C-alpha positions as CSV (number, residue, x, y, z in Angstrom):
1,X,-98.3,-65.7,-8.7
2,X,-96.8,-63.0,-10.7
3,X,-98.1,-59.4,-10.9
4,X,-99.1,-59.8,-14.5
5,X,-101.1,-63.0,-13.9
6,X,-102.8,-61.3,-10.8
7,X,-103.8,-58.5,-13.1
8,X,-105.2,-60.9,-15.7
9,X,-107.1,-62.9,-13.1
10,X,-108.5,-59.6,-11.6
11,X,-109.7,-58.5,-15.1
12,X,-111.1,-61.9,-15.8
13,X,-113.0,-61.9,-12.6
14,X,-114.9,-58.9,-13.8
15,X,-116.2,-60.7,-17.0
16,X,-119.6,-62.6,-17.1
17,X,-119.4,-66.2,-16.0
18,X,-119.6,-67.6,-19.6
19,X,-116.6,-65.6,-20.7
20,X,-114.7,-66.5,-17.5
21,X,-115.4,-70.1,-18.3
22,X,-114.2,-69.7,-21.9
23,X,-111.0,-68.0,-20.8
24,X,-110.4,-70.6,-18.1
25,X,-110.9,-73.4,-20.8
26,X,-108.4,-71.7,-23.1
27,X,-105.8,-71.3,-20.3
28,X,-106.2,-74.9,-19.1
29,X,-105.9,-76.2,-22.7
30,X,-102.7,-74.2,-23.1
31,X,-101.2,-75.5,-20.0
32,X,-102.1,-79.1,-20.9
33,X,-100.7,-78.6,-24.4
34,X,-97.4,-77.4,-23.0
35,X,-97.2,-80.4,-20.7
36,X,-97.9,-82.8,-23.6
37,X,-95.2,-81.0,-25.8
38,X,-92.7,-81.3,-22.9
39,X,-93.4,-85.0,-22.4
40,X,-93.1,-85.7,-26.1
41,X,-89.8,-83.9,-26.4
42,X,-88.4,-85.5,-23.3
43,X,-89.3,-89.0,-24.7
44,X,-87.9,-88.2,-28.2
45,X,-84.3,-87.2,-27.2
46,X,-82.7,-90.4,-28.5
47,X,-84.6,-90.2,-31.8
48,X,-83.6,-86.6,-32.3
49,X,-80.0,-87.2,-31.4
50,X,-80.0,-90.1,-34.0
51,X,-81.6,-87.9,-36.7
52,X,-79.0,-85.2,-36.0
53,X,-76.1,-87.7,-36.2
54,X,-77.5,-89.0,-39.5
55,X,-77.8,-85.5,-40.9
56,X,-74.3,-84.6,-39.9
57,X,-73.0,-87.8,-41.4
58,X,-74.8,-87.0,-44.7
59,X,-73.3,-83.5,-44.6
60,X,-69.7,-84.7,-44.0
61,X,-70.2,-87.2,-46.9
62,X,-71.2,-84.3,-49.2
63,X,-74.7,-85.5,-49.6
64,X,-76.4,-82.2,-48.7
65,X,-76.9,-78.8,-50.4
66,X,-76.6,-75.3,-49.0
67,X,-80.0,-73.7,-48.3
68,X,-81.1,-70.9,-50.6
69,X,-83.6,-69.0,-48.5
70,X,-84.4,-66.7,-51.4
71,X,-85.5,-69.7,-53.5
72,X,-87.8,-71.3,-50.9
73,X,-91.2,-71.9,-52.0
74,X,-90.6,-70.9,-55.7
75,X,-90.5,-73.3,-58.6
């Protein structure tokens, strides 16, 4: 365990039980969300590679436009 996590756990241990449980739920949810994202990205590499190849082919064929970041979100 890192020093920072030890410090956080120590401070959390001083909280009332209901706040400890709420904090624990948030932390566990975050860890589970990270695991789901990692799994989703690991399973989508072929799809992402195909989409990237398609985008590059469109760019080489002159079918894309330069992005104007100053014009984003404006009519």
